[in-house]
DSSP file (Angstrom, degrees, kcal/mol; ACC not computed):
  #  RESIDUE AA STRUCTURE BP1 BP2  ACC     N-H-->O    O-->H-N    N-H-->O    O-->H-N    TCO  KAPPA ALPHA  PHI   PSI    X-CA   Y-CA   Z-CA
    1    1 A M     >        0   0    0      0, 0.0     4,-2.1     0, 0.0     5,-0.2   0.000 360.0 360.0 360.0 -38.6   42.2    6.2   -2.4
    2    2 A K  H  >  +     0   0    0      1,-0.2     4,-2.7     2,-0.2     5,-0.2   0.868 360.0  54.0 -63.4 -36.4   40.9    6.5    1.1
    3    3 A K  H  > S+     0   0    0      2,-0.2     4,-2.8     1,-0.2    -1,-0.2   0.902 107.7  49.7 -64.9 -40.7   38.7    9.4    0.1
    4    4 A V  H  > S+     0   0    0      2,-0.2     4,-2.4     1,-0.2    -2,-0.2   0.919 112.9  46.4 -64.2 -44.4   37.1    7.3   -2.8
    5    5 A I  H  X S+     0   0    0     -4,-2.1     4,-2.5     2,-0.2    -2,-0.2   0.931 113.5  48.8 -64.2 -45.2   36.4    4.4   -0.5
    6    6 A F  H  X S+     0   0    0     -4,-2.7     4,-2.5     1,-0.2    -2,-0.2   0.925 112.9  47.2 -60.1 -46.4   34.9    6.7    2.2
    7    7 A L  H  X S+     0   0    0     -4,-2.8     4,-2.7     2,-0.2    -1,-0.2   0.886 111.1  52.1 -63.6 -39.1   32.7    8.5   -0.4
    8    8 A S  H  X S+     0   0    0     -4,-2.4     4,-2.4     2,-0.2    -2,-0.2   0.927 111.6  45.8 -62.8 -45.0   31.6    5.2   -1.8
    9    9 A I  H  X S+     0   0    0     -4,-2.5     4,-2.5     2,-0.2    -2,-0.2   0.904 113.1  50.7 -64.2 -41.6   30.6    3.9    1.6
   10   10 A L  H  X S+     0   0    0     -4,-2.5     4,-2.4     2,-0.2    -2,-0.2   0.923 111.5  46.8 -62.3 -45.8   28.9    7.2    2.4
   11   11 A V  H  X S+     0   0    0     -4,-2.7     4,-2.5     2,-0.2    -2,-0.2   0.921 113.1  49.6 -63.1 -44.3   26.9    7.2   -0.9
   12   12 A A  H  X S+     0   0    0     -4,-2.4     4,-2.6    -5,-0.2    -2,-0.2   0.910 111.2  49.4 -61.6 -42.7   25.9    3.5   -0.3
   13   13 A A  H  X S+     0   0    0     -4,-2.5     4,-2.5     2,-0.2    -2,-0.2   0.906 111.7  48.5 -64.0 -42.2   24.8    4.3    3.3
   14   14 A L  H  X S+     0   0    0     -4,-2.4     4,-2.3     2,-0.2    -2,-0.2   0.904 111.9  49.6 -64.1 -41.0   22.7    7.2    2.1
   15   15 A L  H  X S+     0   0    0     -4,-2.5     4,-2.2     2,-0.2    -2,-0.2   0.930 112.3  46.8 -64.0 -46.4   21.1    5.1   -0.6
   16   16 A I  H  X S+     0   0    0     -4,-2.6     4,-2.6     1,-0.2    -2,-0.2   0.910 111.8  52.0 -62.2 -41.7   20.3    2.3    1.8
   17   17 A G  H  X S+     0   0    0     -4,-2.5     4,-2.6     1,-0.2    -2,-0.2   0.898 109.3  49.5 -60.7 -41.7   18.9    4.9    4.3
   18   18 A A  H  X S+     0   0    0     -4,-2.3     4,-2.5     2,-0.2    -1,-0.2   0.900 111.3  49.1 -65.0 -41.0   16.7    6.4    1.6
   19   19 A I  H  X S+     0   0    0     -4,-2.2     4,-2.4     2,-0.2    -2,-0.2   0.930 112.8  46.9 -64.7 -45.6   15.4    2.9    0.6
   20   20 A V  H  X S+     0   0    0     -4,-2.6     4,-2.5     2,-0.2    -2,-0.2   0.918 112.7  50.1 -62.7 -43.7   14.6    2.0    4.2
   21   21 A Y  H  X S+     0   0    0     -4,-2.6     4,-2.6     1,-0.2    -2,-0.2   0.924 111.3  48.4 -60.7 -45.4   12.9    5.4    4.8
   22   22 A A  H  X S+     0   0    0     -4,-2.5     4,-2.6     1,-0.2    -1,-0.2   0.905 111.7  50.0 -62.2 -41.7   10.7    5.0    1.6
   23   23 A D  H  X S+     0   0    0     -4,-2.4     4,-2.3     2,-0.2    -2,-0.2   0.921 111.7  47.3 -63.6 -44.3    9.8    1.4    2.7
   24   24 A I  H  X S+     0   0    0     -4,-2.5     4,-2.1     2,-0.2    -2,-0.2   0.912 112.8  49.8 -63.6 -42.7    8.8    2.6    6.2
   25   25 A S  H  X S+     0   0    0     -4,-2.6     4,-2.3     1,-0.2    -2,-0.2   0.919 111.4  48.5 -62.1 -44.2    6.8    5.5    4.7
   26   26 A N  H  X S+     0   0    0     -4,-2.6     4,-2.2     1,-0.2    -1,-0.2   0.888 110.0  51.7 -64.4 -39.1    5.0    3.2    2.3
   27   27 A R  H  X S+     0   0    0     -4,-2.3     4,-0.8     2,-0.2    -1,-0.2   0.892 110.0  49.5 -64.8 -38.4    4.2    0.7    5.1
   28   28 A Q  H >< S+     0   0    0     -4,-2.1     3,-0.5     1,-0.2    -2,-0.2   0.911 112.0  47.8 -66.7 -41.8    2.7    3.5    7.2
   29   29 A L  H 3< S+     0   0    0     -4,-2.3    -2,-0.2     1,-0.2    -1,-0.2   0.876 113.0  49.2 -63.5 -36.6    0.6    4.7    4.3
   30   30 A A  H >< S+     0   0    0     -4,-2.2     3,-2.0     8,-0.2    -1,-0.2   0.607  82.4 120.2 -80.3 -11.9   -0.6    1.2    3.6
   31   31 A E  T << S+     0   0    0     -4,-0.8     7,-0.1    -3,-0.5    -3,-0.0  -0.317  86.6   3.3 -59.2 127.6   -1.5    0.5    7.2
   32   32 A G  T 3  S+     0   0    0      1,-0.2    -1,-0.3    -2,-0.1    -2,-0.1   0.688  92.6 159.8  72.5  19.1   -5.2   -0.3    7.6
   33   33 A N    X   -     0   0    0     -3,-2.0     3,-1.3     4,-0.3    -1,-0.2  -0.329  52.6-116.3 -73.5 157.6   -5.8   -0.2    3.8
   34   34 A P  T 3  S+     0   0    0      0, 0.0    -1,-0.1     0, 0.0    24,-0.1   0.642 109.1  68.6 -69.4 -12.9   -8.8   -1.9    2.3
   35   35 A Y  T 3  S-     0   0    0      2,-0.2     3,-0.1    -5,-0.1    -5,-0.0   0.703  95.6-136.7 -78.7 -19.1   -6.6   -4.3    0.3
   36   36 A G    <   +     0   0    0     -3,-1.3     2,-0.4     1,-0.3    -5,-0.1   0.757  63.4 122.3  68.6  23.7   -5.4   -6.1    3.5
   37   37 A K        -     0   0    0     -7,-0.2    -1,-0.3     1,-0.1    -4,-0.3  -0.913  56.9-151.3-119.6 145.9   -1.8   -6.1    2.2
   38   38 A A  S    S+     0   0    0     -2,-0.4     2,-0.8     1,-0.2    -8,-0.2   0.857  88.3  51.3 -81.2 -36.7    1.3   -4.6    3.8
   39   39 A N        +     0   0    0     -9,-0.1     2,-0.3     3,-0.0    -1,-0.2  -0.868  69.9 173.6-109.6 104.9    3.1   -3.9    0.6
   40   40 A L        -     0   0    0     -2,-0.8   -10,-0.1   -14,-0.1    69,-0.0  -0.800  39.8 -99.9-106.1 150.9    1.1   -1.9   -2.0
   41   41 A H    >>  -     0   0    0     -2,-0.3     4,-2.2     1,-0.1     3,-0.8  -0.399  35.3-117.1 -62.2 142.8    2.4   -0.6   -5.3
   42   42 A P  H 3> S+     0   0    0      0, 0.0     4,-1.9     0, 0.0    -1,-0.1   0.837 115.6  56.7 -53.7 -35.0    3.2    3.2   -5.0
   43   43 A A  H 3> S+     0   0    0      1,-0.2     4,-0.7     2,-0.2    -2,-0.0   0.869 108.0  47.4 -66.4 -35.0    0.5    3.9   -7.6
   44   44 A T  H X> S+     0   0    0     -3,-0.8     3,-0.8     1,-0.2     4,-0.7   0.901 107.7  56.1 -69.9 -41.1   -2.1    2.2   -5.4
   45   45 A L  H >< S+     0   0    0     -4,-2.2     3,-1.0     1,-0.3     4,-0.4   0.887 102.7  56.1 -57.2 -39.4   -0.9    4.1   -2.4
   46   46 A E  H 3< S+     0   0    0     -4,-1.9     3,-0.4     1,-0.2    -1,-0.3   0.790 108.2  48.8 -63.1 -28.0   -1.5    7.4   -4.2
   47   47 A Q  H X< S+     0   0    0     -3,-0.8     3,-1.5    -4,-0.7     6,-0.3   0.522  81.2  95.8 -91.7  -5.7   -5.1    6.4   -4.8
   48   48 A L  T << S+     0   0    0     -3,-1.0    -1,-0.2    -4,-0.7    -2,-0.1   0.837  94.9  34.1 -57.3 -35.4   -6.0    5.3   -1.2
   49   49 A S  T 3  S+     0   0    0     -3,-0.4    -1,-0.3    -4,-0.4    -2,-0.1   0.366  92.6 108.1-101.5   5.5   -7.5    8.7   -0.3
   50   50 A D    X   -     0   0    0     -3,-1.5     3,-2.2     1,-0.1    -3,-0.0  -0.742  61.3-149.7 -86.6 118.2   -9.0    9.4   -3.7
   51   51 A P  G >  S+     0   0    0      0, 0.0     3,-1.2     0, 0.0    -1,-0.1   0.697  93.3  70.5 -62.6 -17.7  -12.8    9.1   -3.6
   52   52 A L  G 3  S+     0   0    0      1,-0.3    -5,-0.0    -5,-0.0    40,-0.0   0.741 101.0  47.5 -67.3 -20.1  -12.8    8.1   -7.3
   53   53 A Y  G <  S+     0   0    0     -3,-2.2    -1,-0.3    -6,-0.3     3,-0.2  -0.053  87.9 107.6-114.8  31.8  -11.2    4.8   -6.2
   54   54 A D    <   +     0   0    0     -3,-1.2    50,-0.1     1,-0.2    -5,-0.0  -0.244  52.1  61.2 -88.8-171.0  -13.5    4.0   -3.3
   55   55 A N  S    S+     0   0    0      1,-0.1    49,-1.6    48,-0.1    -1,-0.2   0.891  76.0 177.6  57.9  42.6  -16.1    1.1   -3.4
   56   56 A L  B     -a  104   0A   0     47,-0.2     2,-0.4    -3,-0.2    49,-0.2  -0.345  19.4-154.2 -74.4 155.4  -13.4   -1.4   -4.0
   57   57 A I        -     0   0    0     47,-2.6    49,-0.3    -2,-0.1   -22,-0.0  -1.000   8.8-141.1-130.2 135.5  -14.0   -5.1   -4.3
   58   58 A M     >  -     0   0    0     -2,-0.4     4,-2.4    47,-0.1     3,-0.4  -0.618  28.6-109.7 -90.9 154.4  -11.5   -7.8   -3.5
   59   59 A P  H  > S+     0   0    0      0, 0.0     4,-2.6     0, 0.0     5,-0.2   0.864 117.9  50.4 -53.7 -41.6  -11.2  -10.9   -5.6
   60   60 A D  H  > S+     0   0    0      1,-0.2     4,-2.2     2,-0.2     5,-0.1   0.891 110.6  50.0 -65.1 -37.8  -12.6  -13.2   -2.9
   61   61 A E  H  > S+     0   0    0     -3,-0.4     4,-2.3     2,-0.2    -1,-0.2   0.910 111.6  48.0 -66.3 -42.2  -15.6  -10.9   -2.4
   62   62 A L  H  X S+     0   0    0     -4,-2.4     4,-2.6     2,-0.2     5,-0.2   0.926 110.5  51.5 -64.0 -44.4  -16.3  -10.8   -6.1
   63   63 A K  H  X S+     0   0    0     -4,-2.6     4,-2.8    -5,-0.2    -1,-0.2   0.912 109.9  50.6 -58.3 -42.5  -16.0  -14.6   -6.4
   64   64 A G  H  X S+     0   0    0     -4,-2.2     4,-1.9     2,-0.2    -1,-0.2   0.913 109.6  49.8 -61.8 -43.9  -18.5  -14.9   -3.5
   65   65 A K  H  <>S+     0   0    0     -4,-2.3     5,-2.7     2,-0.2    -2,-0.2   0.927 114.5  44.2 -60.0 -45.5  -21.0  -12.5   -5.2
   66   66 A L  H ><5S+     0   0    0     -4,-2.6     3,-1.5     1,-0.2    -2,-0.2   0.893 111.5  52.4 -70.3 -38.7  -20.8  -14.4   -8.5
   67   67 A D  H 3<5S+     0   0    0     -4,-2.8    -1,-0.2     1,-0.3    -2,-0.2   0.842 108.4  52.3 -63.2 -32.2  -21.0  -17.8   -6.7
   68   68 A N  T 3<5S-     0   0    0     -4,-1.9    -1,-0.3    -5,-0.2    -2,-0.2   0.316 117.4-118.1 -84.9   7.9  -24.1  -16.5   -5.0
   69   69 A Q  T < 5 +     0   0    0     -3,-1.5    -3,-0.2     1,-0.2    61,-0.2   0.859  58.6 159.1  58.2  41.2  -25.5  -15.5   -8.4
   70   70 A E      < -     0   0    0     -5,-2.7    61,-1.5    60,-0.2     2,-0.3  -0.538  42.3-113.0 -89.7 159.2  -25.7  -11.8   -7.5
   71   71 A D        +     0   0    0     59,-0.2     2,-0.3    -2,-0.2    58,-0.2  -0.633  44.1 163.2 -85.8 148.8  -25.8   -8.9  -10.0
   72   72 A A  E     -B  128   0A   0     56,-2.5    56,-3.6    -2,-0.3     2,-0.5  -0.969  37.7-143.7-164.0 149.2  -22.8   -6.6  -10.2
   73   73 A F  E     -Bc 127 102A   0     28,-0.8    30,-2.8    -2,-0.3     2,-0.5  -0.988  29.7-171.1-109.5 124.7  -21.1   -4.0  -12.2
   74   74 A V  E     -Bc 126 103A   0     52,-2.8    52,-2.9    -2,-0.5     2,-0.7  -0.977  14.5-156.6-126.1 126.0  -17.3   -4.4  -11.9
   75   75 A Y  E     -Bc 125 104A   0     28,-3.3    30,-2.6    -2,-0.5     2,-0.6  -0.887  10.5-159.4-100.5 110.5  -14.7   -1.9  -13.1
   76   76 A F  E     +Bc 124 105A   0     48,-3.4    48,-2.1    -2,-0.7     2,-0.3  -0.818  28.8 152.7 -92.4 122.8  -11.4   -3.7  -13.7
   77   77 A Y  E     - c   0 106A   0     28,-2.1    30,-3.2    -2,-0.6    31,-0.5  -0.899  38.3-138.1-144.2 169.1   -8.6   -1.1  -13.7
   78   78 A S    >   -     0   0    0     -2,-0.3     3,-1.6    28,-0.2     6,-0.2  -1.000  17.3-138.5-131.7 133.7   -4.9   -0.6  -13.0
   79   79 A P  T 3  S+     0   0    0      0, 0.0    -1,-0.1     0, 0.0    27,-0.0   0.665 106.3  51.0 -64.4 -14.8   -3.5    2.5  -11.3
   80   80 A V  T 3  S+     0   0    0      4,-0.0     2,-0.5     5,-0.0     3,-0.1   0.440  84.4 106.0-100.8  -0.5   -0.6    2.6  -13.8
   81   81 A C    <>  -     0   0    0     -3,-1.6     4,-2.3     1,-0.2     5,-0.2  -0.691  59.2-154.6 -82.8 121.3   -2.9    2.4  -16.9
   82   82 A E  H  > S+     0   0    0     -2,-0.5     4,-1.5     1,-0.2    -1,-0.2   0.857  96.1  53.3 -63.5 -35.6   -3.1    5.8  -18.7
   83   83 A H  H  > S+     0   0    0      2,-0.2     4,-2.2     1,-0.2    -1,-0.2   0.882 109.3  49.3 -67.8 -37.0   -6.5    4.9  -20.2
   84   84 A C  H  > S+     0   0    0      2,-0.2     4,-2.8     1,-0.2    -2,-0.2   0.906 107.4  54.4 -65.9 -42.0   -7.8    4.0  -16.7
   85   85 A K  H  < S+     0   0    0     -4,-2.3    -1,-0.2     1,-0.2    -2,-0.2   0.839 114.5  41.2 -61.3 -32.5   -6.5    7.3  -15.3
   86   86 A A  H  < S+     0   0    0     -4,-1.5     4,-0.4    -5,-0.2    -1,-0.2   0.822 118.1  46.6 -82.2 -33.3   -8.4    9.1  -18.1
   87   87 A T  H >X S+     0   0    0     -4,-2.2     4,-3.1     1,-0.2     3,-1.4   0.904  99.0  65.0 -77.9 -43.5  -11.6    7.0  -17.8
   88   88 A T  H 3X S+     0   0    0     -4,-2.8     4,-2.4     1,-0.3    -1,-0.2   0.875 100.3  50.0 -54.2 -47.0  -12.1    6.8  -14.1
   89   89 A P  H 34 S+     0   0    0      0, 0.0    -1,-0.3     0, 0.0    -2,-0.1   0.722 118.1  42.2 -67.0 -17.3  -12.9   10.6  -13.6
   90   90 A V  H <> S+     0   0    0     -3,-1.4     4,-1.0    -4,-0.4    -2,-0.2   0.869 118.2  43.1 -88.4 -45.7  -15.4   10.4  -16.4
   91   91 A L  H  X S+     0   0    0     -4,-3.1     4,-2.5     1,-0.2     5,-0.2   0.901 104.5  60.5 -71.9 -44.2  -17.0    7.1  -15.5
   92   92 A V  H  X S+     0   0    0     -4,-2.4     4,-2.4    -5,-0.3     5,-0.2   0.900 105.0  47.4 -58.6 -46.6  -17.4    7.4  -11.8
   93   93 A P  H  > S+     0   0    0      0, 0.0     4,-2.3     0, 0.0    -1,-0.2   0.876 112.1  51.8 -63.1 -34.1  -19.7   10.5  -11.9
   94   94 A I  H  X S+     0   0    0     -4,-1.0     4,-1.6     2,-0.2    -2,-0.2   0.945 109.9  48.6 -64.4 -47.0  -21.8    8.9  -14.6
   95   95 A V  H  <>S+     0   0    0     -4,-2.5     5,-2.3     1,-0.2     4,-0.3   0.910 112.5  48.4 -59.2 -43.9  -22.3    5.8  -12.4
   96   96 A K  H ><5S+     0   0    0     -4,-2.4     3,-1.2     1,-0.2    -1,-0.2   0.898 108.9  52.9 -65.1 -39.7  -23.2    7.9   -9.4
   97   97 A S  H 3<5S+     0   0    0     -4,-2.3    -1,-0.2     1,-0.3    -2,-0.2   0.798 111.5  46.8 -66.7 -27.0  -25.7    9.9  -11.4
   98   98 A L  T 3<5S-     0   0    0     -4,-1.6    -1,-0.3    -3,-0.1    -2,-0.2   0.393 112.1-122.7 -92.5   2.2  -27.4    6.7  -12.6
   99   99 A D  T < 5 +     0   0    0     -3,-1.2     2,-0.4    -4,-0.3    -3,-0.2   0.916  56.8 155.0  55.1  48.5  -27.3    5.3   -9.0
  100  100 A I      < -     0   0    0     -5,-2.3     2,-1.4    -6,-0.1    -1,-0.2  -0.896  45.8-135.2-106.3 134.3  -25.3    2.2  -10.0
  101  101 A D        -     0   0    0     -2,-0.4   -28,-0.8    -5,-0.0     2,-0.6  -0.697  31.5-176.8 -88.5  88.0  -23.2    0.4   -7.4
  102  102 A M  E     - c   0  73A   0     -2,-1.4     2,-0.2   -30,-0.1   -28,-0.2  -0.787  11.5-152.5 -92.9 120.3  -20.1   -0.1   -9.5
  103  103 A K  E     - c   0  74A   0    -30,-2.8   -28,-3.3    -2,-0.6     2,-0.4  -0.592   7.9-141.9 -86.8 153.1  -17.4   -2.1   -7.7
  104  104 A K  E     -ac  56  75A   0    -49,-1.6   -47,-2.6    -2,-0.2     2,-0.5  -0.970  10.1-164.8-121.8 129.7  -13.7   -1.5   -8.6
  105  105 A L  E     - c   0  76A   0    -30,-2.6   -28,-2.1    -2,-0.4     2,-0.9  -0.960  15.5-141.8-117.1 119.7  -11.1   -4.2   -8.8
  106  106 A N  E  >  - c   0  77A   0     -2,-0.5     4,-1.3   -49,-0.3     3,-0.4  -0.687  13.7-171.6 -83.1 106.3   -7.4   -3.1   -8.8
  107  107 A L  T  4 S+     0   0    0    -30,-3.2   -29,-0.2    -2,-0.9     7,-0.2   0.707  80.3  66.4 -73.8 -20.5   -5.6   -5.5  -11.2
  108  108 A L  T  4 S+     0   0    0    -31,-0.5     3,-0.4     1,-0.2    -1,-0.2   0.892 110.4  36.4 -66.3 -38.1   -2.2   -4.1  -10.3
  109  109 A E  T  4 S+     0   0    0     -3,-0.4     2,-0.3     1,-0.2    -2,-0.2   0.726 126.7  38.7 -85.1 -23.2   -2.6   -5.6   -6.8
  110  110 A F    ><  +     0   0    0     -4,-1.3     3,-1.8     1,-0.1     4,-0.3  -0.596  64.8 166.2-129.8  70.9   -4.5   -8.7   -7.9
  111  111 A N  T >> S+     0   0    0     -3,-0.4     3,-1.8     1,-0.3     4,-0.5   0.782  70.1  69.3 -57.2 -32.4   -2.8   -9.9  -11.2
  112  112 A A  H 3> S+     0   0    0      1,-0.3     4,-2.1     2,-0.2     3,-0.4   0.760  85.3  71.4 -61.9 -22.9   -4.5  -13.3  -11.1
  113  113 A S  H <> S+     0   0    0     -3,-1.8     4,-2.1     1,-0.2     6,-0.4   0.758  83.2  70.0 -66.6 -23.8   -7.8  -11.6  -11.8
  114  114 A Y  H <4>S+     0   0    0     -3,-1.8     5,-2.8    -4,-0.3    -1,-0.2   0.967 110.3  31.7 -54.5 -52.5   -6.7  -10.9  -15.3
  115  115 A G  H ><5S+     0   0    0     -4,-0.5     3,-0.9    -3,-0.4    -2,-0.2   0.887 116.2  57.0 -73.4 -40.5   -6.9  -14.6  -16.2
  116  116 A E  H 3<5S+     0   0    0     -4,-2.1    -1,-0.2     1,-0.2    -2,-0.2   0.838 120.4  29.2 -63.2 -33.4   -9.8  -15.4  -13.8
  117  117 A Y  T 3<5S-     0   0    0     -4,-2.1    -1,-0.2    -5,-0.2    -2,-0.2   0.176 109.2-115.2-114.3  16.3  -12.1  -12.8  -15.4
  118  118 A N  T < 5 +     0   0    0     -3,-0.9     2,-0.7     1,-0.2    -3,-0.2   0.888  51.2 169.8  53.4  47.2  -10.7  -12.9  -18.9
  119  119 A I      < +     0   0    0     -5,-2.8    -1,-0.2    -6,-0.4     3,-0.1  -0.807  12.5 166.1 -92.0 118.3   -9.5   -9.3  -18.8
  120  120 A E        +     0   0    0     -2,-0.7     2,-0.3     1,-0.3    -1,-0.2   0.777  65.2  18.0 -98.2 -34.9   -7.2   -8.5  -21.8
  121  121 A F  S    S-     0   0    0     -7,-0.1    -1,-0.3     2,-0.0    18,-0.1  -0.940  83.3 -93.6-137.4 155.4   -7.1   -4.7  -21.5
  122  122 A T  S    S+     0   0    0     -2,-0.3    18,-0.2     1,-0.1   -39,-0.2  -0.937  93.6  42.1-118.3 147.8   -7.8   -2.0  -19.0
  123  123 A P  S    S+     0   0    0      0, 0.0    16,-3.2     0, 0.0     2,-0.4   0.564  72.8 164.5 -77.8 153.8  -10.1   -0.3  -18.3
  124  124 A T  E     -BD  76 138A   0    -48,-2.1   -48,-3.4    14,-0.2     2,-0.5  -0.993  19.7-163.1-135.7 128.4  -12.8   -3.0  -18.6
  125  125 A L  E     -BD  75 137A   0     12,-2.8    12,-2.5    -2,-0.4     2,-0.4  -0.960  12.9-170.3-112.7 123.8  -16.3   -2.6  -17.2
  126  126 A V  E     -BD  74 136A   0    -52,-2.9   -52,-2.8    -2,-0.5     2,-0.6  -0.928  13.4-151.7-118.8 137.5  -18.3   -5.9  -16.8
  127  127 A H  E     -BD  73 135A   0      8,-3.0     7,-3.0    -2,-0.4     8,-1.4  -0.939  13.9-167.3-107.0 122.9  -22.0   -6.3  -16.0
  128  128 A Y  E     -BD  72 133A   0    -56,-3.6   -56,-2.5    -2,-0.6     2,-0.4  -0.914   3.9-173.0-109.0 134.9  -22.8   -9.6  -14.2
  129  129 A K  E >  S- D   0 132A   0      3,-3.2     3,-1.7    -2,-0.4   -58,-0.2  -0.994  76.0  -6.2-128.8 126.1  -26.4  -10.7  -13.9
  130  130 A G  T 3  S-     0   0    0     -2,-0.4   -60,-0.2     1,-0.3   -59,-0.2   0.821 131.4 -57.6  59.7  30.1  -27.3  -13.7  -11.8
  131  131 A G  T 3  S+     0   0    0    -61,-1.5     2,-0.4     1,-0.2    -1,-0.3   0.437 118.8 104.7  82.8  -0.6  -23.5  -14.3  -11.3
  132  132 A K  E <  S-D  129   0A   0     -3,-1.7    -3,-3.2   -63,-0.1     2,-0.3  -0.889  77.8-108.3-116.1 144.5  -22.9  -14.6  -15.1
  133  133 A E  E     +D  128   0A   0     -2,-0.4    -5,-0.3    -5,-0.3     3,-0.1  -0.523  38.2 168.2 -68.9 129.8  -21.3  -12.0  -17.4
  134  134 A V  E     +     0   0A   0     -7,-3.0     2,-0.3     1,-0.4    -6,-0.2   0.603  63.0   0.7-114.9 -21.7  -23.9  -10.5  -19.6
  135  135 A A  E     -D  127   0A   0     -8,-1.4    -8,-3.0     2,-0.0    -1,-0.4  -0.987  54.5-168.1-163.6 155.6  -22.0   -7.6  -21.1
  136  136 A R  E     -D  126   0A   0     -2,-0.3     2,-0.4   -10,-0.2   -10,-0.2  -0.994   7.5-159.6-148.9 146.9  -18.6   -5.9  -21.1
  137  137 A L  E     -D  125   0A   0    -12,-2.5   -12,-2.8    -2,-0.3     2,-0.4  -0.998  18.4-163.5-128.4 126.7  -17.2   -2.6  -22.4
  138  138 A V  E     +D  124   0A   0     -2,-0.4   -14,-0.2   -14,-0.2   -16,-0.1  -0.878  40.4   8.8-118.1 140.3  -13.4   -2.3  -22.9
  139  139 A G  S    S-     0   0    0    -16,-3.2     2,-0.2    -2,-0.4   -14,-0.1  -0.031  95.5 -36.7  90.8 170.2  -11.1    0.6  -23.3
  140  140 A G        +     0   0    0    -18,-0.2     2,-0.3   -16,-0.0    -2,-0.1  -0.456  65.2 176.9 -68.1 137.2  -11.3    4.3  -23.0
  141  141 A R        -     0   0    0     -2,-0.2     2,-0.1    -4,-0.1    -2,-0.1  -0.888  34.0 -94.1-136.7 164.9  -14.6    5.8  -24.3
  142  142 A E    >>  -     0   0    0     -2,-0.3     4,-2.0     1,-0.1     3,-0.5  -0.472  41.6-111.3 -74.4 154.7  -16.4    9.0  -24.5
  143  143 A A  H 3> S+     0   0    0      1,-0.2     4,-2.6     2,-0.2     5,-0.2   0.874 117.8  56.8 -56.6 -39.3  -18.8    9.9  -21.6
  144  144 A S  H 3> S+     0   0    0      1,-0.2     4,-2.4     2,-0.2    -1,-0.2   0.863 106.2  50.0 -63.6 -35.3  -21.8    9.5  -23.9
  145  145 A E  H <> S+     0   0    0     -3,-0.5     4,-2.4     2,-0.2     5,-0.2   0.922 111.4  47.8 -68.4 -44.0  -20.8    5.9  -24.8
  146  146 A W  H  X S+     0   0    0     -4,-2.0     4,-2.7     1,-0.2     5,-0.2   0.940 114.1  47.6 -60.4 -46.5  -20.3    5.0  -21.1
  147  147 A K  H  X S+     0   0    0     -4,-2.6     4,-2.7     1,-0.2     5,-0.2   0.927 112.3  47.5 -63.6 -46.3  -23.7    6.5  -20.2
  148  148 A A  H  X S+     0   0    0     -4,-2.4     4,-2.2     2,-0.2    -1,-0.2   0.917 113.9  48.0 -61.8 -43.1  -25.6    4.9  -23.0
  149  149 A W  H  X S+     0   0    0     -4,-2.4     4,-2.5     2,-0.2    -2,-0.2   0.926 113.4  47.2 -63.8 -44.8  -24.1    1.5  -22.3
  150  150 A L  H  X S+     0   0    0     -4,-2.7     4,-2.6    -5,-0.2    -2,-0.2   0.900 111.2  50.7 -65.4 -40.7  -24.8    1.8  -18.6
  151  151 A E  H  X S+     0   0    0     -4,-2.7     4,-1.5    -5,-0.2    -1,-0.2   0.911 111.8  48.4 -63.2 -40.8  -28.4    2.9  -19.1
  152  152 A E  H  X S+     0   0    0     -4,-2.2     4,-1.3    -5,-0.2    -2,-0.2   0.917 113.5  46.7 -63.9 -43.7  -28.9    0.0  -21.5
  153  153 A Q  H  < S+     0   0    0     -4,-2.5    -2,-0.2     1,-0.2    -1,-0.2   0.873 108.1  55.9 -67.3 -36.7  -27.5   -2.5  -18.9
  154  154 A K  H  < S+     0   0    0     -4,-2.6    -1,-0.2     1,-0.2    -2,-0.2   0.850 106.2  51.9 -64.6 -33.6  -29.5   -1.0  -16.1
  155  155 A K  H  <        0   0    0     -4,-1.5    -1,-0.2     1,-0.2    -2,-0.2   0.844 360.0 360.0 -70.0 -34.4  -32.7   -1.6  -18.0
  156  156 A S     <        0   0    0     -4,-1.3    -1,-0.2    -5,-0.1    -2,-0.2   0.500 360.0 360.0 -76.0 360.0  -31.9   -5.3  -18.7
């Protein structure tokens, strides 16, 4: 009986140690991140050094742009969305080739943005003109569809 109790305590201590270690590691990775948050979802942590996920916009910054009636292309995505994971590597090079400044808003970290910007599905790319939404494209698409839509929006 003493062995069972000892093993149980040992396993519990190891589990707690692993959890504490993981938390400390995640906090170190998240240190100085552009989100300004100490606790980021592990999927977001994985993307911090990925250039496909640079050019982020925070909800307050987006609200400010729209309140100031600025134009913007905003890509609403989630790091855990399989469609986003497939779309981002296709969309980002197209945007760069068209010289469009597309901002990215991580909905996993900022859930309230789903409701605030009427996002039902990810990925969603929205074009704002004069602070107002003028067009949106939702879901995974072929590269040719993204490019045609972006070229059309850029002209308008």
